[in-house]
N, C-alpha and C positions, 0 to 999 in steps of 0.2 A: 497471487489470486488472494490469499489469506490476508496480506496486507490490507487489497484494496477494499475489502469485507470489513476490517477492523476500521478502515478511514470512513466508511460509508456509515457504519453502526454509528461512531463517533459525531459524525455529523449530524445524524439524525434525532440522535439521544439529548445532545449537549444543552438543548433549551429546557428539555427536562430536567437535568442535573442542575443547572445554573438554578432553578426555579424551586427547586425540591430541596438546595441546601441549606441546613438549620431547620429542618422539618422530619419528624421522627415518625416513620411508619409502624405500626402495629407487628407484632409477630409475623403477621401475613403477610404485611404489604398492603396495596391494593391491587392484588394480582389473584383475579379467581382462578384457583388451581382446578377448578373442575369446568370450567369453561372449554368448550369442544374446540378442536385444534385441527387445521387443516392439514389433512396427512401429508401431502405435498409440500408441507414447510415445516420441518424439522424446529422445535422450540429452540429460543435461547441463541440462536446465530446471526438473527436481523436480517437475512434475505430470503427470497423466496425461490424455492426450486423448481426444478422442472417436475413434471407427473413421473410417480414411481416407475412406470414403463421404461421411460427415457434414463433415467438413471442406471437400472439394474441391469438393462441389455447390454450395455457397453463393457459389462465384468462378467455376469452369471446370466444366462439365459433364465427367462421365467419359466420355459418349458421344461427345464432341469428336473430330472429324478432321480434321488438318492437311491431306490428301489430298496427302501426300507433299510438301509445301511445304517449299522450302530457305530456312531464317531464316539470314540474314545479318548477323552480328554485326560489327561492327567495333570492334576492342579494340586495345590497345598491346602491343608486344614485353615480354614478362615481365624482360627481361633490362634494360629502362628503369628497372626499379623495385626501389626497394631492399625494399620490403614486399610480401607476396603477392597478385596480382592476377589471383586465380582467379574468372574469371568465367561463363564458359558453357563451353569447352571444358576436359576435364582435360589436363594439360600431355604425359600420353602416352595414346596413343588405345587403351587394354588394360588391364588388370589388373598392377600392376608389386610388390605388396607394400607401397608406400607409402601409408600408410593415407588421408591427403588426397586423393591424386590417384584413388586407388581410389574413393572417394566419389564425386568428382565425374566419373568415368568411369558410375559405376551410374546416377548422376543423369542424365547424357546419354541413354546408353542406354535408360534407364526409359522417359522424353519421347520418345524417336523411334519406339520400338516400340508404346507404349502410344496414342499418339496420330498415328501415322502421319507422321512431321514427319522433316527432315533438318536439322542444325547444322553450319554453315559459319562458324568464325571467323577474320574478317580482319584479322590483328594486323600493325600498322603502326609505325613509330619514332615516340614521343612527339611529335618536332618537326614531323613530319606529319598527325597525326590530326585536329587538330582543321581544318587546310585543306581534308582531304579530306572532313571529314563536312560543313563549310559547302559546298562546292561542289555536293555531293550533293543537299543541302536545298535550295539556293539554285536549284537546275536542275530539282529536282522529277523526278529519274530513278530514284527507287525502288532506289537500290542496295543500301540497307541497312535490314533491319526494326528495327533497335536499335542504338544507339550507347552505348559506356563512355567519357565524356568526365570530365574535372577538372571540379572544383565551378566555377572560375571560367569554363571553358569553357561549361558547361551554364547556367550564370547569365546569361552573355553572349548565347545561343542562345535563352534564354527572352524575354530584353527584344527579340528581333528578332523572334517569332513563330517561331521555326524546329522547335520541338518543342511536344508537345502537353503539356495540362494533363491530368496523369494521373487526375484526377477525371473527366475525359472517358472513360475507357478502361473500359466496361462490367463487363469482368471480373475488374479490378484492384481486390482488398478490402483498402483502405489500415488497416482496423482489425486485421486478422490479425496475429498474431504474427512471422510472417516478415518484416514491414515494421518499421522502427527506430521506434517511435511517439515516441521523443524529438526524433529529428531532423526527423520530422513537423510537430512543433508550433513547430521553432526555422527550417526552412528554407522554409516556405510564405510566399507574397507575397500579400496582398491574398486571402486562402483560397485561391490558386491553389498548386498542388503541379506544379511540373513536373520535378521529379527528387526522388528519396529512398532513402539506404542502405537493402539489404533483404539477406535471405538469398541473392539469385542471386548476390552477390559477399563476400568476406570481408577485401576491402582496408582498410575503415573501421573492423574490428574490429582488424585486422593495427597499425592505426596509432594505436589507442588509447594515451595516455599512461599510465603505472602507476607505482609505486615497487617494486622489487624488494630483497629484505634478504637479506644474509648471514648462516646463522644460528650459525656459528661465531662470528662476532664478537659478536651479540646474546647469547650463551652466555658467552663470554671479559670481556666488559666487564659481566654480570649486570645486561643494561640493561630486562629485563622478563619476565615468567614466560610471558607468549604474547601476541604482536602480535596475532593474531587477536581473541583475545579484546576488545581493546581495540576492534576494528573493530565486531564484533557488538554491542558494549554502548554504541556511539556515542562511546567516549571517543578514537578515534584523531585526532587533531587537531592543528595545525601546533606548539601548546605542546610536545606530546609529542615531536612529529618532532624537533624543534631540542635538545630536552632530551637525547634519545639521541645526535644525531648530534653534538653539540658536544663530547662525551665520548671520541670517536674522531678522535685527531688526533695523529700522531708525525712527527717528521724522522728517518727511519730509517737513513739515512748521515750523519745530524750534518752535514749541507755549509751548514745555516743556510736553506734555500730550500726550500721545499714546492713539490714536483712529483708528475711521475708514478711516481718511484720512493718515493713514502712513503705514510702512510696516512691515509685519510680517512674523515669521518662520512657525507659525501653527496656526489656527483657527478652530473654533466648534461655534454653535449655543445656546448650552445650556450645562450646567454640566453633566445632565445625558447620553447626548450624548457622551463626551470623558470619563465618567468616566467608562460607560456599555463597550465601544468599548476597551479601553485599560485593562480594570481590566479583561473583558471577552478573549479578546486578547492574555493574558498571560497565559490561560485555567484555571483560577480561575473561581467557578461559588459559588452562593450564596446556592443553593439549590442541594443536587445529590441524588440518589436512591442506596438502600443498595442491597444485594443480594436477596431479596424477591421483589424487585421493589418498595420499599417504600420511599418517599422522606423525606431527614433529611436535618439539615440546616448544611452547610460544611465549613463556610467563616471564622471560628475561628482557623485555622491551620496557622503556622508558617511561611508559604510561603505567603498566604493571605496576613498577616499584613506587610510581606515584601514589597510586590507589592504595597500597597496601600502606606506605606509611601513613597515608592522610587515615586510613580507618585505624588503624592504632592509635595515633595520636588523636582522635576525636573519640572514638567509644570509651577510653579511660583516661578522658578528663573530667573528672569530677566525681560524683555519686550517683547519678543519674540511671547507670547501665547496671541492670542485676544480671548477673551470668552466674549462678550456682555450678556452673559446670558438669552439669547431670548427675550430680550426688543423691542420695536416696531422698524424695520426697520432691524433687525439682518439680514435675509435671502438678502436682496438687497444689504447690506453693503459688504458682504462677497463674493457674486458673482462679485460686482464690485471688488473689491481688487483682488480674484483671476485672473480675466480677465485682468485685467491692471496691471498685472504680481507684485502686491503687498502683494501675499499671496504666502508662498512655500508650506506647506501641507495644505489641507483642510480635514477635518475629517468630512465626510458626510453620506448619503445614495446614493443608486445608481439611487433613483427617480430625484433627482437634477443635473444629468448629462444633461438630454437634455436642460436645460438652458444655459448650456454654448456652444449650435451647432454654434454659430455667435463668438466665441472666436477667437482673432487672432492669440495669443501666443499659442501654443503647450503643451499638456498636458497628464499625463498617470494616470493609476490606479494602486495601490499598494493593497495587503492585509493590515490587522493591523498588525503591527510588534509584533514578538515573545517578551517573556520578556527577555529571553536571548538565546545564542545558545544551551545550555543544552535542551531547549524545544523540542520536537521533532514534532510537528505539529503547524500550523497557524490557528488562530480561528477567526474567523468573527462572532461577534453577529449579528441576525437577529432581527430589531425592532419590527417583529410581524405584518402579515399585514390580511388576513381573511382564515378561515381555512372551508370544507366541512364538513356538517354533515347531518347524515338518520335520519331523525324524527322516533320514534317509533310508529307515528301516520301514518304510511304510510301503506298502503293496501300491498304492495309486496315489502319488502326490499332488497328481491336478484337481483328484476330487476333495482332497484336503484342504486343497488350496482354494477352491471354489466353498467350501464350508466357511474357511475363515472369513474370505469376502463377504459372505452374506451376512455373517455373525457381526463383521464390523459394520457394517451398511444397515443392520436392523439396531445394531448399538447406538448408533448415532442418531437413529430414528428414535428410539424408545428411551434407553438406558440413561446415555449421557444428558440429556435435557430433563429427565427425571431429575439425575444427579447435580446438574447446576440451576436450572429455573426453579425447580417444585422445591427444591430443598436447600441449598445455597442461597439463594438468590431471595427467596421469601421466608421461608419456614426458619432458617438459622441469621441470616446476614441482614434481614429485617428493613431493607429499602430497596427503591429500583434503583438508586444511585450505587449500592455496592453490586446490583446485580449486572451494570454496565463493566465496573471493574473486573469480575469475574470473567468477562468475556475478552477483557483486554488482555489478562493475565493468560488466558488460554492461547491466544494468541502469541504469546511472547515466551513460551515456555523453552528452556534450552538446557542442553545435557553438555557435560563434560567427560571426553573420554579421559583425561588425566586422573578426574575422580571416580571414575566408574571402573577404569583397567590398570591403571599403573597408579594406584593412591599410595601406595607405600614410599615410593621415589618422588612422583609428581605432586604430591596432595598434602599428606600429612605432616612434613616436615614444615610447611607454610601453616598449616592450622596449629600447629605446637608453638612456633614463633608468635602467633599473634595472640594465642593464648597465654605467653609469655611477656607479653606488652613490650615487645622488644620489634623496633621499625628497621634493623639491621638486616631487611631481605637479602641484599647483594650477598651475604656470607654465606646463606642457604642456597643461592643461584650458583655460587661458585662451586660449593660442595655436591650439586644434585643434577647440575646439570647433563654431564656425560652421563652419570649414572641412568637419568631418564633416557637419552638417545639410546643407549644402550638396551634397554628394556625393551624399547618400541623395535629396535631392528631385531630383537632375537625373536619378538614377536611375528614380526614381518616377515623373518627367516622360516616360521612356520606356516605361516600362509603358502610362503612359495611352495615349500615342500608339499603340502598337500593340494594343491591345485595347480601344479606345473609337473 
């Protein structure tokens, strides 16, 4: 269904993009952010939905009354995160004029008033969150109705039987568009879904890896008539990326050293960012699942090896790639370079874009390029934010499930559109064309179990090899394949012990 929606969106808007390429919209684009919106049509997804009553009643009945119940949500201090951890409560408990906060506030008020509920968010430092959750779950003290955990924390809790399989929550409709369907197929274990990103929060969207490009440099170097056309026609490939990026390289101060004072065709903050973006952008993954939904190590195939060697050979061929490998000042360097039109392509996550709101040069957003034109889809790795879980210690799990479904639905109606359309698509990304790219990226977000849960053996050695500029990936495969297999088997044994 999501692919059909994306196709309809592309066909409908392709003409607009072709006409608009080369033109520059102002910081607000041509979109009137104050224009009224039909409440039955969530902004930014390009489709007309059924009336609200028809959507909600197949999940949570509109007649639901929580009888004033206080839903206690364990979450983390926003200050502990680089990304937007907007899960349950708004940052400010009133309308402030800040688009996303106001959307979150409306969501909370709507649910509290319509379903007779109270919402209390318990925010704790990230270092104590997991311990506090585990104490409560093991003690059975009903301290929290829902907890927001990291992927690793949630995976560990699932193995120990501390959280519910969402399939057991009667009011949660995992087929609904407010649940991340790509994550659903990736994160299930033996057909159990213990946690799943959804519209109840936006951290996983905020952490999705993308490419942003400086339009002034594209025009100055005559690199392409329209990058968006390449994306829509399926011709935005790694060959195209390297062809353009390799043309932008200049030692501006003539000191013979290429550093943050010079001009580059591509840049990123760390090896794992670019490796994960492009490896997963090619459609390859470290860990996949078999027909029984059991994970297995999948990195040893011929295409994976070819992609890895291609990445090493192309990223490090010349002086166009700026990769200071996460040294002090990296973020500021890249932001300055991009803002000053000294960086063509920046491989980042969405959460960095607000820092560019004062940039004078225009920029756009692109998905990670395909490996080649034979590849059917674009893929954009999520760097992983937070996921909601229902503790086994909660006294009424179905009530918690109903609440989570409502929060996801109203997040899909209010918060996600505010984040996507009103912020990224107009206020920051500056053009209607980039708005379409944001929707395409949203449809193509992917998650790799190898990076999320078995990184030490299934992920880190390959990142290290890439950073060392060594293409001999078979040597790492030989050393680590059995080790990854044993780690996965041990994890599956723990699931077996817990659920059988």
